[in-house]
C-alpha positions in Angstrom: 30.1 206.9 45.9 28.6 208.0 49.1 25.2 209.2 48.0 22.5 209.0 50.7 19.2 207.6 49.1 16.6 209.0 51.5 13.4 208.4 49.3 12.2 205.4 51.2 12.5 207.2 54.7 11.2 210.7 53.5 8.3 208.8 51.7 7.3 207.2 55.0 7.6 210.3 57.1 5.6 212.6 54.8 2.9 210.4 53.6 2.2 208.4 56.8 2.2 211.8 58.6 -0.2 213.3 56.3 -2.5 210.2 56.4 -2.5 210.2 60.3 -3.4 213.9 60.2 -6.2 213.5 57.8 -7.6 210.6 59.7 -7.3 212.5 63.2 -9.4 215.3 61.7 -12.0 213.3 60.0 -10.5 214.4 56.5 -9.4 210.9 55.3 -11.9 208.4 56.7 -11.8 206.2 53.8 -7.9 206.2 53.5 -7.8 202.3 53.3 -10.2 202.4 50.4 -8.5 201.5 47.2 -9.0 203.6 44.1 -7.6 203.1 40.9 -6.4 206.3 38.8 -9.2 206.2 36.1 -11.9 206.1 38.9 -10.3 209.0 40.8 -10.2 211.0 37.5 -14.0 210.5 37.2 -14.9 211.4 40.7 -12.7 214.6 40.2 -14.8 215.5 37.2 -18.1 214.7 38.9 -17.3 216.8 42.2 -18.9 219.9 42.8 -17.5 221.0 46.0 -13.7 222.2 45.9 -13.1 220.7 49.3 -13.9 217.4 47.8 -11.7 217.9 44.9 -8.8 218.8 47.2 -9.1 215.2 49.0 -9.5 213.4 45.6 -6.6 215.1 44.2 -4.5 214.1 46.9 -5.6 210.3 46.7 -4.8 210.7 42.9 -1.3 212.0 43.8 -0.8 209.0 46.1 -2.0 206.6 43.5 0.5 208.0 40.9 3.1 207.8 43.3 2.5 204.2 43.9 2.5 203.7 40.3 5.9 205.3 40.3 4.6 208.2 37.9 6.2 210.8 40.1 5.6 213.9 37.5 1.7 213.0 37.3 1.8 212.7 41.2 3.5 216.3 41.5 0.9 217.6 39.1 -2.0 216.2 41.1 -0.6 217.7 44.4 -0.2 220.9 42.8 -3.9 221.0 41.7 -4.9 220.1 45.4 -2.7 222.8 46.8 -4.1 225.4 44.2 -7.8 224.7 45.2 -6.7 224.8 48.8 -5.1 228.2 48.6 -7.9 229.6 46.6 -10.5 228.7 49.3 -8.2 229.4 52.1 -9.4 226.0 53.3 -6.8 224.7 55.7 -3.4 226.2 56.4 -1.9 223.1 57.9 -3.0 221.0 55.1 -1.5 223.5 52.6 1.8 223.1 54.7 1.9 219.2 54.1 0.8 219.6 50.4 3.6 221.8 49.9 5.9 219.4 51.7 4.8 216.3 49.6 5.5 218.4 46.4 8.8 219.7 47.8 9.9 216.1 48.5 8.7 214.6 45.1 10.5 217.3 43.2 13.7 216.5 45.3 13.3 212.7 44.2 13.1 213.7 40.6 16.2 215.8 40.7 14.4 219.1 40.3 16.2 220.8 43.1 15.9 224.5 42.2 12.0 224.2 42.1 12.0 222.1 45.2 13.9 225.0 47.0 11.4 227.4 45.8 8.4 225.5 47.2 10.3 224.9 50.4 10.7 228.8 50.7 6.8 229.1 50.4 6.4 226.2 52.8 8.9 227.9 55.3 7.0 231.2 55.2 3.5 229.5 55.7 4.9 227.3 58.5 6.3 230.2 60.5 2.9 232.0 60.0 0.9 229.2 61.4 3.6 228.3 64.0 3.7 224.5 63.2 7.0 223.6 65.1 7.1 219.9 63.8 6.9 221.2 60.2 9.3 224.0 60.4 11.9 221.3 61.4 10.9 219.0 58.5 11.2 222.0 56.0 14.8 222.7 57.3 15.3 219.0 56.6 14.2 219.5 53.2 16.4 222.5 52.7 19.3 220.3 53.7 18.7 217.7 51.2 18.3 220.0 48.2 21.3 222.1 49.0 23.4 219.0 49.6 22.2 217.7 46.1 23.3 221.0 44.4 26.7 220.9 46.1 26.1 223.7 48.5 27.4 221.8 51.6 27.7 224.6 54.1 24.1 225.8 53.5 22.9 222.1 53.8 24.9 221.9 57.0 23.2 224.9 58.4 19.8 223.8 57.6 20.4 220.4 59.1 21.6 221.8 62.5 18.5 224.1 62.3 16.1 221.1 61.7 17.8 219.3 64.7 17.1 222.2 66.9 13.8 222.6 65.9 12.9 218.8 66.4 14.4 219.0 69.9 12.3 221.9 70.8 9.2 220.1 69.3 9.7 217.0 71.7 10.4 219.2 74.5 7.0 220.9 74.0 5.3 217.5 74.2 7.4 216.3 77.2 9.1 213.8 75.0 12.9 212.8 74.8 14.7 214.0 71.8 14.6 212.0 68.6 17.1 213.3 66.1 18.7 210.1 65.0 17.9 210.5 61.4 18.9 214.3 61.2 22.1 213.4 63.1 22.7 210.7 60.5 22.3 213.1 57.7 24.8 215.3 59.2 27.4 212.5 59.5 26.6 211.7 55.9 27.2 215.4 54.7 30.3 215.6 56.6 31.6 212.5 54.7 30.7 214.4 51.5 32.8 217.2 52.7 35.8 214.9 53.2 35.7 215.2 57.0 35.7 211.7 57.9 36.3 212.1 61.6 33.3 214.4 62.0 31.3 212.0 59.8 32.4 209.1 62.1 31.3 211.1 65.1 27.9 212.0 64.1 27.2 208.6 62.5 28.3 206.6 65.8 25.7 208.8 67.6 23.0 208.0 65.1 23.7 204.5 65.0 23.6 204.2 68.8 20.3 206.0 68.9 18.8 204.1 66.2 19.8 200.6 68.2 18.4 201.8 71.4 14.9 202.5 69.5 15.3 199.4 67.0 14.5 201.8 64.2 15.3 199.5 61.4 15.6 202.1 58.6 17.8 204.3 60.5 20.0 201.4 61.5 20.6 200.4 58.0 21.4 204.0 56.9 24.0 204.2 59.7 25.4 200.7 58.8 25.9 201.7 55.2 27.5 205.3 56.1 29.8 203.7 58.7 31.0 201.3 55.9 31.7 204.1 53.6 33.6 206.0 56.5 35.9 203.1 57.1 36.3 202.5 53.4 37.5 206.1 53.0 39.8 205.8 55.9 41.4 202.7 54.1 40.1 200.2 56.9 38.6 197.6 54.6 38.1 195.2 57.3 35.8 197.3 59.4 34.0 198.6 56.1 33.3 195.0 55.1 31.9 194.2 58.8 29.3 197.0 58.5 28.5 196.1 54.8 28.0 192.5 55.7 25.5 193.6 58.3 23.7 195.8 55.8 22.7 193.3 53.2 20.8 190.7 55.2 18.9 193.7 57.1 18.1 195.2 53.7 16.5 192.1 52.7 14.8 191.4 56.1 13.2 194.7 56.2 12.3 194.6 52.6 13.8 198.0 51.8 13.1 199.4 48.3 16.0 201.7 47.2 19.2 201.9 45.4 21.4 202.0 48.4 22.1 198.5 48.3 23.9 199.0 44.8 26.5 201.2 46.4 27.0 198.6 49.1 27.5 195.9 46.4 29.8 198.1 44.5 32.0 198.9 47.7 32.2 195.2 48.6 33.3 194.2 44.9 36.2 196.9 45.1 37.3 195.7 48.6 37.5 192.2 47.1 39.3 193.4 43.9 41.9 195.2 46.0 42.4 191.9 48.1 42.7 190.0 44.6 39.7 187.9 45.5 38.5 188.2 41.9 35.6 185.6 41.9 34.1 187.5 45.0 34.5 190.8 43.1 32.8 189.6 40.1 29.9 188.0 42.1 29.1 191.3 43.8 29.6 193.5 40.8 27.0 191.4 38.9 24.6 191.6 41.9 25.2 195.6 41.6 24.6 195.5 37.9 21.2 193.5 38.3 20.0 195.6 40.9 20.9 198.8 39.4 19.1 197.9 36.2 15.9 197.3 38.2 16.2 200.9 39.5 17.4 202.5 36.3 20.6 203.7 38.7 22.8 204.9 35.9 25.7 205.6 38.3 25.9 202.2 39.5 25.3 200.7 36.2 28.3 202.7 35.1 30.3 201.6 38.2 29.5 197.9 38.0 30.0 197.5 34.2 33.3 199.3 34.3 34.4 196.7 36.9 33.4 194.0 35.0 34.8 195.2 31.7 38.2 195.8 33.4 38.2 192.1 34.4 36.9 190.6 31.1 38.7 192.7 28.5 41.7 190.4 28.4 39.5 187.2 29.0 36.6 187.3 26.7 36.3 190.2 24.3 32.6 189.7 23.5 31.4 189.8 27.1 33.8 192.7 27.7 32.3 194.5 24.8 28.8 194.1 26.2 29.8 195.5 29.3 31.5 198.4 27.7 28.3 199.3 25.9 26.5 199.4 29.2 29.0 201.4 30.8 29.2 203.9 27.7 25.4 204.3 27.8 25.3 204.9 31.5 27.9 207.5 31.2 26.0 209.3 28.6 23.1 209.4 30.8 25.2 210.8 33.7 26.6 213.3 31.7 23.0 214.5 30.7 22.0 214.5 34.5 25.2 216.5 35.4 24.3 219.1 32.6 20.8 219.4 34.1 22.4 219.9 37.6 24.6 222.4 36.3 21.8 224.5 34.5 19.9 224.0 38.0 22.8 225.5 39.8 23.1 228.4 37.4 19.2 229.1 37.7 19.5 228.8 41.5 22.4 231.4 41.4 20.4 233.7 39.2 17.5 233.5 41.8 19.9 234.3 44.7 21.3 237.4 42.7 17.7 238.7 42.3 16.8 238.1 46.0 19.9 239.9 47.0 18.9 242.8 44.7 15.5 242.8 46.2 16.9 242.9 49.7 19.3 245.8 48.7 16.1 247.6 47.1 14.3 247.0 50.2 17.2 248.4 52.5 17.2 251.5 50.3 13.5 252.2 50.7 14.0 251.5 54.3 16.8 254.3 54.2 14.4 256.8 52.5 11.7 255.8 55.1 14.4 256.7 57.9 15.1 260.1 56.6 11.3 260.9 56.5 10.8 259.6 60.0 14.1 261.6 61.4 12.7 264.8 59.7 9.4 264.2 61.1 10.9 263.6 64.7 12.9 266.9 64.2 9.8 268.8 63.1 8.0 267.5 66.3 11.0 268.3 68.6 11.0 271.9 67.1 7.4 272.4 67.6 7.6 271.2 71.1 10.6 273.7 71.8 8.6 276.6 70.4 5.4 275.6 72.3 7.4 275.2 75.5 9.1 278.4 74.9 5.8 280.3 74.4 4.7 278.6 77.6 7.4 279.7 79.6 7.2 283.4 78.3 3.6 283.3 79.3 4.3 282.0 82.6 7.0 284.5 83.3 4.9 287.3 82.1 2.1 286.2 84.6 4.6 285.8 87.5 5.8 289.4 86.9 2.3 290.8 86.9 1.4 289.1 89.9 4.4 290.3 91.8 3.8 294.0 91.1 2.3 296.0 93.8 -0.4 298.0 92.2 -0.4 300.9 94.4 3.2 301.5 94.8 4.2 301.3 91.0 1.2 302.2 89.3 2.8 304.7 86.9 5.5 302.0 86.1 2.9 299.4 85.9 1.0 301.0 83.2 4.0 301.4 80.9 5.0 297.8 81.9 1.7 296.4 81.3 1.9 297.8 77.7 5.3 296.3 77.0 4.1 292.7 78.2 0.9 293.0 76.0 3.2 293.8 73.0 5.7 290.9 73.8 2.5 288.6 74.2 1.3 289.7 70.8 4.7 288.6 69.3 4.5 285.3 71.2 0.9 284.9 69.7 2.2 285.4 66.2 5.0 283.1 66.3 2.9 280.0 66.7 0.5 281.5 63.7 3.6 281.6 61.4 5.1 278.4 62.4 1.9 276.4 62.0 1.8 277.4 58.3 5.6 276.4 57.8 5.1 272.9 59.3 2.2 272.5 57.3 4.3 273.2 54.2 7.1 270.7 55.4 4.2 268.2 56.1 3.0 268.6 52.5 6.4 268.0 50.9 7.0 264.7 53.0 3.6 263.5 51.7 4.4 264.1 48.3 7.7 262.1 48.9 10.0 265.0 48.0 12.6 264.0 50.5 15.4 266.1 49.3 13.4 269.3 48.9 11.8 268.6 52.3 15.4 268.2 54.0 16.4 271.7 52.2 13.0 273.3 53.4 13.7 272.0 56.9 17.1 273.5 57.0 16.1 276.9 56.0 13.3 276.6 58.4 15.6 275.7 61.1 17.7 278.8 60.3 14.4 280.8 60.4 13.4 279.4 63.7 17.0 280.2 65.2 16.5 283.8 64.2 13.1 284.0 66.0 14.5 282.6 69.3 17.2 285.2 69.1 14.7 288.0 68.6 12.1 286.7 71.1 13.2 288.8 74.0 13.8 291.9 71.9 11.2 294.8 71.7 12.7 295.9 68.7 15.3 294.7 66.0 16.9 296.3 63.2 15.4 296.6 59.9 18.3 294.8 58.5 17.5 291.7 60.7 13.6 292.0 59.8 14.5 292.0 56.2 16.6 289.0 56.5 13.9 287.1 58.4 11.4 287.9 55.5 14.2 286.7 52.9 14.2 283.4 54.7 10.3 283.2 54.7 10.1 284.1 51.2 12.8 281.2 50.3 10.5 278.8 52.2 7.4 279.7 50.5 9.0 279.8 47.0 10.3 276.3 47.6 6.8 275.1 48.7 5.0 276.6 45.6 7.9 275.6 43.4 7.7 277.9 40.1 4.2 279.3 40.9 5.7 282.2 43.1 8.6 284.7 42.4 9.7 287.5 44.6 12.2 290.3 44.8 13.7 292.4 47.8 14.9 295.9 46.9 16.4 298.4 49.2 16.7 302.1 48.2 20.2 303.8 48.2 21.7 305.3 51.3 19.5 303.6 53.6 21.3 302.0 56.8 18.9 299.3 57.5 21.1 298.4 60.6 20.4 301.9 62.2 16.6 301.7 61.6 14.8 300.0 64.5 11.3 298.5 64.2 9.0 296.0 66.2 10.1 292.4 65.3 8.2 290.3 62.8 6.0 293.4 61.8 6.5 292.8 57.9 6.3 289.1 57.6 2.4 288.7 58.1 1.7 290.9 55.2 4.1 288.9 52.9 2.2 285.8 54.2 -1.1 287.4 53.3 0.0 288.3 49.8 1.1 284.8 48.9 -1.6 282.7 50.8 -4.6 284.8 50.1 -3.6 286.8 46.9 -1.3 284.8 44.7 -2.1 281.1 45.8 -5.7 281.2 44.6 -4.2 282.0 41.2 -3.6 279.3 38.6 -0.9 281.0 37.0 0.9 282.0 40.3 2.2 285.5 40.8 5.0 287.8 42.2 5.5 289.5 45.6 8.1 292.3 46.0 9.5 293.7 49.1 10.8 297.6 48.7 12.5 299.8 51.4 12.5 303.6 50.5 13.6 306.8 52.3 11.1 309.6 51.7 12.1 312.7 53.4 13.1 310.9 56.7 10.3 308.6 56.6 11.0 305.1 55.9 8.6 303.4 53.6 8.3 299.5 53.8 6.2 298.3 50.6 4.8 294.8 50.2 3.3 294.6 46.7 1.7 291.5 45.0 -0.4 291.0 41.8 -2.9 288.4 43.4 -6.6 288.4 43.3 -7.1 291.1 45.7 -8.7 291.2 49.2 -12.2 291.4 48.1 -11.8 288.2 45.7 -10.1 286.5 48.4 -12.9 287.0 50.9 -15.4 285.8 48.5 -13.4 282.6 47.8 -13.3 281.9 51.5 -17.1 282.5 51.9 -17.8 280.3 48.7 -16.0 277.2 50.2 -17.1 277.7 53.8 -13.8 278.8 55.6 -14.5 280.5 58.7 -10.9 280.7 60.0 -9.6 284.4 59.9 -5.8 285.3 59.8 -4.8 287.2 62.8 -1.5 288.5 61.2 -2.8 291.8 60.0 -4.9 292.9 63.2 -2.1 291.7 65.4 0.3 293.9 63.4 -2.0 297.0 63.5 -2.3 296.3 67.3 1.6 296.2 67.7 2.0 299.3 65.6 -0.2 301.3 67.8 1.4 299.9 71.2 4.8 300.5 69.8 3.7 304.1 69.0 2.7 304.5 72.7 5.9 303.2 74.1 8.3 304.6 71.8 6.5 307.9 71.0 7.1 307.0 67.5 4.8 307.8 64.5 4.0 304.7 62.7 1.2 304.3 59.9 -0.2 301.5 58.0 -1.7 302.0 54.6 -3.5 299.1 52.4 -4.1 299.9 48.8 -6.6 297.7 46.8 -5.2 297.8 43.2 -7.6 297.5 40.3 -7.2 298.3 36.4 -9.2 300.4 34.2 -12.2 298.0 34.2 -12.3 297.8 37.9 -10.9 294.3 38.0 -8.7 293.7 41.0 -4.9 293.5 40.4 -3.4 292.8 43.7 -2.8 294.7 46.9 0.0 297.0 48.2 0.7 297.5 51.9 2.7 300.4 52.9 4.2 300.8 56.5 5.5 304.2 57.3 7.9 304.7 60.1 9.4 308.2 60.7 13.1 308.1 61.7 13.9 309.3 65.2 15.9 312.5 65.2 
């Protein structure tokens, strides 16, 4: 029974505000000029500028609304909005066009589409930072959710509207004016069967409306106060407010079906008090008024009440009222089915929105993994760079502290050792640079899991390098394990394009053979990047360790394009960068021979077939075992 009809109030709020905006900005200077619908259609057809069509479509929508042709009015405003968005003409005007469409959809009972338009309207309003319109959108959200029966959601939006309107008035140094929103909250609490809360907010709204002589809001509050006291069983108080409402409705020439609810409520009060003639009088007035507005709900209520009175007095009159009640009930059932369909549609939209939100969270999670991986790579890179910097500073300090004349003999040998360590330090960033490039490529290709696996293997390799950083020599076993990690990284990077094998001869104790750290890896890197990578069909790298009469032979073999072809490829595409790995390794072997009195030899063989075509490269590092 307590259904607020806010059509009159919202129509005044929306349309009058739009007209005032347009007049202020010179967009509606002829707003007082009357246009009939056919004339407006002709003007639209003749208009060449879209901006002119926008104004004409808005006038057409207003004309249709005045003629109570709401569907046509909605269509006209939609045309105006479409042209406005197409030309990006005026954002604020787009907001008010959406607001008008949203409200008109609400008045026709199309609540789900009204919610969709309100969502677009809310997004645009927040973008242009229009505080007043933001409060207005939340108000419309509240009406739509209330009509669909989502009272909690409706209440949340009403309170948001109240808060935003308060801020709006504060920004303009004006006192708060939330009497209408407060009354909507009171009305909603009544629908939620919380009559005490409903009475609290309605009394607030009534006092504010009286203080400001707001006739529309006074009438709204009077009706709801009557409904609240009727719900509480206080018929006397309810009748007091209803009796004040009726003359006010006629005095202010209100045009809504709200009066029907008041007539029906009064009729029922008189029926309970056995004042049948008065009950019949107000029931008939409710019926007559309901017919004017096509108010099916009150047609049913009034005719049912009259049928109950006449069924034992005049069967003919009772039958007529019964037919009216039956027809109204059928219409109400159809409306209720439509509303249930809208609720189902709305629930589907909510489900789709929740699914889209979940998908967005999953995408954000993937992005977070990539970001974390990038941060880890950056941290590791910084640690490596800082470690190298510290080593170089330490070496410099040691050199500066030595007294050349007292320690000349020791100085020469120590200088060779420092140069060897500096060479190793230079090689580490060269190798790490290539690894980080591989990880970066995987992340750019969005191969997240593979990238994480690559990063884990890379971390192991970095830890191994740190452990060996201060060692002049490491065991051949440790060197082979480091190379295996590197081969794993490159095999993952190139997927199936590269295969590799590591073979160790029998009776070789790898842990007892000491060699310079990271002496093998540069040749494996050369084999992959300069030998196999240029081949479309990929290739194979093998690492073999043999013992030939006390000489350890470390053999790196590939079936790539060969050194000559690789150099030609670089020249053809203008690459001037030269890999330092091989030259550094040769220098380190020479220094190691001097320091350790060891016989180490490097042999490079360019393989060719019988036609002289390159079939790869073989690198042999020969190290004679110490006696």
